Steps between C-alpha positions, in 0.01 A plus 500: 500500500445196282580150606782467247710770668690362797543830683868430558629750248608215272362431157344169406712348221191341345364845426769570243526404137865490403733246349804622691573432862649768721414807708594348837216258537242666278572249221550146614652580840349483843236763559552492875809718482726247670865462402447129437376527139408235248795622291774764518444760236782605270553876516676756281596816690508844340681802643505853360761763586370855494718815489485541878635145555796288405550157345649374828193609692278326245705180533474512880126557479462207258701279734254582776208444263643154425493425874142621518404279206669203666314570825175512303572149370644559151837489324687763302600368159615822339523877536504798269635851562405820327602864531230755426449873535138448601250210518305422186136588561368189325740223605747662743795359299394580142376267229847396382620402846168323561569284195847423638343394828255278313785335305690424820183370667445260211864390506499417872134390511408748770155511654502858619693825450555711812594866475696665780295819469129546553293465184184694435188293425520601132868409474440164663212421262699604193802298605297184560358530148846553348680237709230234491552430870449662838671833564537594866691761696688502829186612683312186389784275619514663843123479535516131411766436766295683760194295404697179553645601838211682669374290790290718732147612424612861480802418284292302251243778476770764451667304222173418326401867507832599344462231233150608406597866479784396271273285282201732470648745246646207308171329425450702185838411355468127559305245306470287813182495703469470873171314498241324293186698425217409730132580486261596772298797611718803565821344371541735204339788315368499143779441251766477772822347369712238668767764566247714685387199704859418594580859590187541713567179690862593570401850612248344739770271635738796545239685704441192715873459568542868582215472750651186656840667529348806666353272767834322545674838521268598786595183686867577441443853628345363819805277552730795432318716755530221757876487442525879524319498835781288646750771397737229387715627217428374150787392272442391141730291283514630144725418209543354157350159440724213611717731711439279804239697697312188613827336603590803711155488663543131575844554652396790721171359627534122458207516261426235241408721205562342159847603376615368164764603249254616236319817403183595688502187717282681754234761427304535822610741774605310814545663841689357796591637841869571554648545848773764513795509738322732744204262523266718295306340216481614140281375217714380209315459170619328183353650182476404134822544304538770240638474148590727210200615297259377767153512343294795614201265523679304772610809691139621504355158586749441783464850643323387816770239562774757438343742750706318762806653333357852512401460868835355609735681737803352323564323170760226478600523134644153438740490204660197337869596517585227248257622232647604162348851520472592866449872439237433234306285747521769768377763255209279390388448861523870577294586192226269626523646852458843344198376302321382816592809703756345736804717424481679837524181707850459652703235316775265617698332221566131570740330258413131510685195365846614608586130513492519120646852473718569806643831377229763540730785602412696187129465568535595865704809413226599256232437764637605841339325794409193295543147635632186331337168591460145385159354568648167389756462781392776740802727453434861600152445646604612851632825356178536300291469817717760675468736205122456485483573873716811459289629210174442686644649818577821310124534444433502876564733794675416825264590787469447874173414673377447855229234510301443824524153646128444454524570126643173381298543183701812411830327568391214276404752232847657509656156460263418218534822306859601557847389597553502876861581592489521880247455780562637852267472800437837667283655767216592264525210260722346236733740323534370146738615231379391158493575131157588365371619167320838492154339508577288807663794672183700447281228647725474808566872548339512848774269631792685338768676707524828312386535140823486306730230375765410758870450436612163366648292788865406482458166676410187300134426459332264740313272268144417591404147595476305171251261657227761461535491120261277311632231276515573129153450366324564174291815497 
């Protein structure tokens, strides 16, 4: 790629020729994608209600879009609603409504107009010509936020890939250029236009990022296989953005993951070890938050990161109990879980922020077995740990083994891979009663007494020595 393209997925503002600032850093703002911008853009929001929706749903979606815009570093200065039977093919809202949007934009001196629905490349280009300013959609705003907040090498590559895939089909409809023409042998073919140069360079960058991400995915797969070999259970935190997943992780594992009251504060998956009441260890992973109308580009780009959700033994679906539309948030998360193929993973509903919304009886009656917690003050976390243990225990079998005294390695393996309930010294070795998953039971079958699951003991469990558990560490 040419020297004038930074490779960060951001566009150099000097490459554009426009008299109007805007477009989240593409005109006059910071090209680094950081929230700290040289100015806060003034944004007009546009929401359209289709026959399958309602005005209230559109208002709620626009309220969330306003939060997204604020997180991206801009300010809402006006909003316009419209009810349509179907989107207009040319401008999404129709020429008359587009003129109304332009009039409002002039009146409030807005820099950019953001639509709550995804615009096609042609619609975006037509609107920018009619409005005389940048026209973006919700997808562009979310991509911009992700670009600002990505911190790891993998996260940055994933976001840049999603951005470029979003921008590629929009090159034709934009008068902006992504680079200055440059000479040199092999840089272009006869009569090649600037648009073709830009497209070829971005396609080359996309291929490079996809290759890099494949290599990173292999490394992640190696780490995942290493965790699977320990037979420790894997639990993934999922939920709507800003539901408090990172705060729950911090409370349960004494981690120090960034937890802020803003959308998409953390993007990178973080795994910590969690010691359960029986002494066994589980891997607890915090994942990126979901949102309504999550761009398909991001779902595809973050697929390797989200594989931890698909491979989990249990999902902790963290829900903000104080949110205006709790059920809508739950539905949005479940739609995304369905999109990535994680609908078959067992789910435990965790209603967070009960310090702000103490009455969750209606939610708990709707979702039997759910748990209410407050990551802020720690309320309900003991019950959450017990419930996690119960759910994971239901995935195991209660077995009895006789382990020879000279096979300390096998005894250590049982402790490492399962939950040891009792140990009794006998004539032929240690008689151990433990809970094991089917894989561990298969590996230890030569030491089993019988080959069937034994009856659950009535006496209380004898918890294993907690000193054998490692301290919480990053994985």
